[in-house]
Backbone as XML, in Angstrom:
<?xml version="1.0"?>
<chain id="A" units="angstrom">
  <residue number="1" name="UNK">
    <atom name="N" x="28.093" y="3.877" z="8.297"/>
    <atom name="CA" x="26.795" y="3.302" z="8.050"/>
    <atom name="C" x="27.046" y="1.926" z="7.304"/>
  </residue>
  <residue number="2" name="UNK">
    <atom name="N" x="26.372" y="0.860" z="7.814"/>
    <atom name="CA" x="26.348" y="-0.524" z="7.301"/>
    <atom name="C" x="25.732" y="-0.505" z="5.901"/>
  </residue>
  <residue number="3" name="UNK">
    <atom name="N" x="26.076" y="-1.555" z="4.992"/>
    <atom name="CA" x="25.586" y="-1.669" z="3.770"/>
    <atom name="C" x="24.096" y="-1.923" z="3.792"/>
  </residue>
  <residue number="4" name="UNK">
    <atom name="N" x="23.643" y="-2.687" z="4.901"/>
    <atom name="CA" x="22.228" y="-2.821" z="4.976"/>
    <atom name="C" x="21.503" y="-1.754" z="5.330"/>
  </residue>
  <residue number="5" name="UNK">
    <atom name="N" x="21.925" y="-0.849" z="6.166"/>
    <atom name="CA" x="21.422" y="0.402" z="6.522"/>
    <atom name="C" x="21.286" y="1.340" z="5.236"/>
  </residue>
  <residue number="6" name="UNK">
    <atom name="N" x="22.316" y="1.350" z="4.306"/>
    <atom name="CA" x="22.337" y="2.149" z="3.132"/>
    <atom name="C" x="21.302" y="1.632" z="2.219"/>
  </residue>
  <residue number="7" name="UNK">
    <atom name="N" x="21.123" y="0.284" z="2.138"/>
    <atom name="CA" x="19.951" y="-0.357" z="1.245"/>
    <atom name="C" x="18.731" y="0.069" z="1.785"/>
  </residue>
  <residue number="8" name="UNK">
    <atom name="N" x="18.470" y="0.057" z="3.058"/>
    <atom name="CA" x="17.185" y="0.361" z="3.607"/>
    <atom name="C" x="16.862" y="1.818" z="3.332"/>
  </residue>
  <residue number="9" name="UNK">
    <atom name="N" x="17.896" y="2.702" z="3.552"/>
    <atom name="CA" x="17.673" y="4.092" z="3.299"/>
    <atom name="C" x="17.227" y="4.458" z="1.899"/>
  </residue>
  <residue number="10" name="UNK">
    <atom name="N" x="17.726" y="3.754" z="0.910"/>
    <atom name="CA" x="17.362" y="3.923" z="-0.385"/>
    <atom name="C" x="15.788" y="3.776" z="-0.534"/>
  </residue>
  <residue number="11" name="UNK">
    <atom name="N" x="15.116" y="3.034" z="0.139"/>
    <atom name="CA" x="13.637" y="2.657" z="0.002"/>
    <atom name="C" x="12.837" y="3.587" z="0.982"/>
  </residue>
  <residue number="12" name="UNK">
    <atom name="N" x="13.390" y="4.348" z="1.664"/>
    <atom name="CA" x="12.650" y="5.293" z="2.651"/>
    <atom name="C" x="11.853" y="6.158" z="1.689"/>
  </residue>
  <residue number="13" name="UNK">
    <atom name="N" x="10.635" y="6.314" z="1.991"/>
    <atom name="CA" x="9.624" y="7.129" z="1.226"/>
    <atom name="C" x="8.612" y="7.820" z="2.234"/>
  </residue>
  <residue number="14" name="UNK">
    <atom name="N" x="8.643" y="9.094" z="2.547"/>
    <atom name="CA" x="7.696" y="9.654" z="3.162"/>
    <atom name="C" x="6.407" y="9.670" z="2.630"/>
  </residue>
  <residue number="15" name="UNK">
    <atom name="N" x="5.334" y="9.398" z="3.424"/>
    <atom name="CA" x="3.981" y="9.354" z="3.079"/>
    <atom name="C" x="3.419" y="10.665" z="2.552"/>
  </residue>
  <residue number="16" name="UNK">
    <atom name="N" x="4.178" y="11.752" z="2.735"/>
    <atom name="CA" x="3.895" y="13.093" z="2.417"/>
    <atom name="C" x="4.580" y="13.509" z="1.145"/>
  </residue>
  <residue number="17" name="UNK">
    <atom name="N" x="5.406" y="12.591" z="0.531"/>
    <atom name="CA" x="6.150" y="13.014" z="-0.642"/>
    <atom name="C" x="5.469" y="12.831" z="-1.932"/>
  </residue>
  <residue number="18" name="UNK">
    <atom name="N" x="5.685" y="13.420" z="-3.002"/>
    <atom name="CA" x="5.155" y="13.367" z="-4.249"/>
    <atom name="C" x="5.368" y="11.837" z="-4.758"/>
  </residue>
  <residue number="19" name="UNK">
    <atom name="N" x="6.584" y="11.444" z="-4.519"/>
    <atom name="CA" x="6.819" y="9.953" z="-5.010"/>
    <atom name="C" x="5.911" y="9.031" z="-4.366"/>
  </residue>
  <residue number="20" name="UNK">
    <atom name="N" x="5.617" y="9.093" z="-3.111"/>
    <atom name="CA" x="4.700" y="8.207" z="-2.371"/>
    <atom name="C" x="3.371" y="8.301" z="-2.907"/>
  </residue>
  <residue number="21" name="UNK">
    <atom name="N" x="2.914" y="9.603" z="-3.105"/>
    <atom name="CA" x="1.586" y="9.862" z="-3.609"/>
    <atom name="C" x="1.404" y="9.166" z="-4.935"/>
  </residue>
  <residue number="22" name="UNK">
    <atom name="N" x="2.390" y="9.346" z="-5.802"/>
    <atom name="CA" x="2.221" y="8.773" z="-7.138"/>
    <atom name="C" x="2.179" y="7.315" z="-7.113"/>
  </residue>
  <residue number="23" name="UNK">
    <atom name="N" x="3.133" y="6.744" z="-6.338"/>
    <atom name="CA" x="3.080" y="5.262" z="-6.151"/>
    <atom name="C" x="1.796" y="4.639" z="-5.529"/>
  </residue>
  <residue number="24" name="UNK">
    <atom name="N" x="1.323" y="5.459" z="-4.579"/>
    <atom name="CA" x="-0.086" y="4.969" z="-4.010"/>
    <atom name="C" x="-1.130" y="4.980" z="-5.060"/>
  </residue>
  <residue number="25" name="UNK">
    <atom name="N" x="-1.180" y="6.073" z="-5.936"/>
    <atom name="CA" x="-2.152" y="6.257" z="-6.826"/>
    <atom name="C" x="-2.043" y="5.205" z="-7.894"/>
  </residue>
  <residue number="26" name="UNK">
    <atom name="N" x="-0.849" y="4.839" z="-8.304"/>
    <atom name="CA" x="-0.619" y="3.639" z="-9.236"/>
    <atom name="C" x="-1.138" y="2.373" z="-8.692"/>
  </residue>
  <residue number="27" name="UNK">
    <atom name="N" x="-0.817" y="2.070" z="-7.416"/>
    <atom name="CA" x="-1.209" y="1.017" z="-6.733"/>
    <atom name="C" x="-2.833" y="0.953" z="-6.712"/>
  </residue>
  <residue number="28" name="UNK">
    <atom name="N" x="-3.415" y="1.899" z="-6.365"/>
    <atom name="CA" x="-4.879" y="2.035" z="-6.226"/>
    <atom name="C" x="-5.448" y="1.789" z="-7.604"/>
  </residue>
  <residue number="29" name="UNK">
    <atom name="N" x="-4.972" y="2.482" z="-8.634"/>
    <atom name="CA" x="-5.619" y="2.210" z="-9.962"/>
    <atom name="C" x="-5.454" y="0.782" z="-10.489"/>
  </residue>
  <residue number="30" name="UNK">
    <atom name="N" x="-4.229" y="0.147" z="-10.117"/>
    <atom name="CA" x="-4.014" y="-1.117" z="-10.582"/>
    <atom name="C" x="-5.030" y="-2.124" z="-9.788"/>
  </residue>
  <residue number="31" name="UNK">
    <atom name="N" x="-5.293" y="-1.821" z="-8.552"/>
    <atom name="CA" x="-6.208" y="-2.724" z="-7.735"/>
    <atom name="C" x="-7.640" y="-2.437" z="-8.323"/>
  </residue>
  <residue number="32" name="UNK">
    <atom name="N" x="-8.059" y="-1.247" z="-8.799"/>
    <atom name="CA" x="-9.286" y="-1.016" z="-9.151"/>
    <atom name="C" x="-9.527" y="-1.733" z="-10.559"/>
  </residue>
  <residue number="33" name="UNK">
    <atom name="N" x="-8.306" y="-1.768" z="-11.419"/>
    <atom name="CA" x="-8.354" y="-2.429" z="-12.751"/>
    <atom name="C" x="-8.580" y="-3.938" z="-12.459"/>
  </residue>
  <residue number="34" name="UNK">
    <atom name="N" x="-7.771" y="-4.499" z="-11.596"/>
    <atom name="CA" x="-7.647" y="-5.871" z="-11.339"/>
    <atom name="C" x="-8.981" y="-6.383" z="-10.778"/>
  </residue>
  <residue number="35" name="UNK">
    <atom name="N" x="-9.649" y="-5.770" z="-9.797"/>
    <atom name="CA" x="-10.917" y="-6.179" z="-9.062"/>
    <atom name="C" x="-12.068" y="-5.786" z="-9.831"/>
  </residue>
  <residue number="36" name="UNK">
    <atom name="N" x="-12.051" y="-4.835" z="-10.744"/>
    <atom name="CA" x="-13.257" y="-4.318" z="-11.530"/>
    <atom name="C" x="-14.239" y="-3.885" z="-10.610"/>
  </residue>
  <residue number="37" name="UNK">
    <atom name="N" x="-13.716" y="-3.166" z="-9.485"/>
    <atom name="CA" x="-14.555" y="-2.564" z="-8.420"/>
    <atom name="C" x="-14.690" y="-1.147" z="-8.655"/>
  </residue>
  <residue number="38" name="UNK">
    <atom name="N" x="-15.775" y="-0.606" z="-8.108"/>
    <atom name="CA" x="-15.882" y="0.988" z="-8.126"/>
    <atom name="C" x="-14.955" y="1.626" z="-7.115"/>
  </residue>
  <residue number="39" name="UNK">
    <atom name="N" x="-14.580" y="0.954" z="-6.100"/>
    <atom name="CA" x="-13.772" y="1.503" z="-4.907"/>
    <atom name="C" x="-12.883" y="0.419" z="-4.472"/>
  </residue>
  <residue number="40" name="UNK">
    <atom name="N" x="-11.724" y="0.844" z="-4.041"/>
    <atom name="CA" x="-10.839" y="0.049" z="-3.179"/>
    <atom name="C" x="-10.338" y="0.781" z="-1.994"/>
  </residue>
  <residue number="41" name="UNK">
    <atom name="N" x="-9.847" y="0.126" z="-0.913"/>
    <atom name="CA" x="-9.278" y="0.709" z="0.356"/>
    <atom name="C" x="-8.063" y="-0.061" z="0.563"/>
  </residue>
  <residue number="42" name="UNK">
    <atom name="N" x="-6.936" y="0.736" z="0.890"/>
    <atom name="CA" x="-5.686" y="0.174" z="1.038"/>
    <atom name="C" x="-5.595" y="0.302" z="2.601"/>
  </residue>
  <residue number="43" name="UNK">
    <atom name="N" x="-5.229" y="-0.744" z="3.284"/>
    <atom name="CA" x="-5.181" y="-0.686" z="4.728"/>
    <atom name="C" x="-3.902" y="-1.300" z="5.075"/>
  </residue>
  <residue number="44" name="UNK">
    <atom name="N" x="-3.350" y="-0.925" z="6.270"/>
    <atom name="CA" x="-2.107" y="-1.408" z="6.593"/>
    <atom name="C" x="-2.283" y="-2.222" z="7.938"/>
  </residue>
  <residue number="45" name="UNK">
    <atom name="N" x="-1.831" y="-3.487" z="8.019"/>
    <atom name="CA" x="-2.172" y="-4.103" z="9.211"/>
    <atom name="C" x="-1.807" y="-5.744" z="8.953"/>
  </residue>
  <residue number="46" name="UNK">
    <atom name="N" x="-2.256" y="-6.525" z="9.792"/>
    <atom name="CA" x="-2.107" y="-7.949" z="9.819"/>
    <atom name="C" x="-2.860" y="-8.691" z="9.073"/>
  </residue>
  <residue number="47" name="UNK">
    <atom name="N" x="-2.608" y="-9.985" z="8.812"/>
    <atom name="CA" x="-3.462" y="-10.903" z="8.127"/>
    <atom name="C" x="-4.900" y="-10.939" z="8.837"/>
  </residue>
  <residue number="48" name="UNK">
    <atom name="N" x="-4.819" y="-10.810" z="10.169"/>
    <atom name="CA" x="-6.152" y="-10.959" z="10.809"/>
    <atom name="C" x="-7.069" y="-9.651" z="10.377"/>
  </residue>
  <residue number="49" name="UNK">
    <atom name="N" x="-6.401" y="-8.609" z="10.461"/>
    <atom name="CA" x="-7.144" y="-7.335" z="10.104"/>
    <atom name="C" x="-7.596" y="-7.490" z="8.617"/>
  </residue>
  <residue number="50" name="UNK">
    <atom name="N" x="-6.934" y="-8.113" z="7.776"/>
    <atom name="CA" x="-7.383" y="-8.327" z="6.354"/>
    <atom name="C" x="-8.515" y="-9.289" z="6.263"/>
  </residue>
  <residue number="51" name="UNK">
    <atom name="N" x="-8.555" y="-10.305" z="7.166"/>
    <atom name="CA" x="-9.613" y="-11.170" z="7.248"/>
    <atom name="C" x="-10.978" y="-10.355" z="7.778"/>
  </residue>
  <residue number="52" name="UNK">
    <atom name="N" x="-10.686" y="-9.757" z="8.854"/>
    <atom name="CA" x="-11.889" y="-8.939" z="9.378"/>
    <atom name="C" x="-12.497" y="-7.944" z="8.363"/>
  </residue>
  <residue number="53" name="UNK">
    <atom name="N" x="-11.645" y="-7.455" z="7.628"/>
    <atom name="CA" x="-12.139" y="-6.322" z="6.576"/>
    <atom name="C" x="-12.924" y="-7.052" z="5.609"/>
  </residue>
  <residue number="54" name="UNK">
    <atom name="N" x="-12.444" y="-8.321" z="5.101"/>
    <atom name="CA" x="-13.231" y="-9.038" z="4.054"/>
    <atom name="C" x="-14.426" y="-9.499" z="4.703"/>
  </residue>
  <residue number="55" name="UNK">
    <atom name="N" x="-14.445" y="-10.147" z="5.744"/>
    <atom name="CA" x="-15.819" y="-10.566" z="6.566"/>
    <atom name="C" x="-16.727" y="-9.440" z="6.756"/>
  </residue>
  <residue number="56" name="UNK">
    <atom name="N" x="-16.211" y="-8.290" z="6.943"/>
    <atom name="CA" x="-17.172" y="-7.114" z="7.014"/>
    <atom name="C" x="-17.881" y="-6.778" z="5.754"/>
  </residue>
  <residue number="57" name="UNK">
    <atom name="N" x="-17.391" y="-7.228" z="4.700"/>
    <atom name="CA" x="-18.090" y="-6.985" z="3.488"/>
    <atom name="C" x="-19.087" y="-7.979" z="2.973"/>
  </residue>
  <residue number="58" name="UNK">
    <atom name="N" x="-19.222" y="-9.007" z="3.725"/>
    <atom name="CA" x="-20.161" y="-10.005" z="3.431"/>
    <atom name="C" x="-21.627" y="-9.523" z="3.887"/>
  </residue>
</chain>
């Protein structure tokens, strides 16, 4: 296995794992704190998707 493959493997994190769930919750709480919003949604996608989501909130 190449060094780059080993490095990437260290960061593998299943979305079903407790570690992922904990990290996700920390991120969500930080976004709530920074935005002072009642709710936040974390989405995966492109910059275009991010723009569409923001425009949908206007």
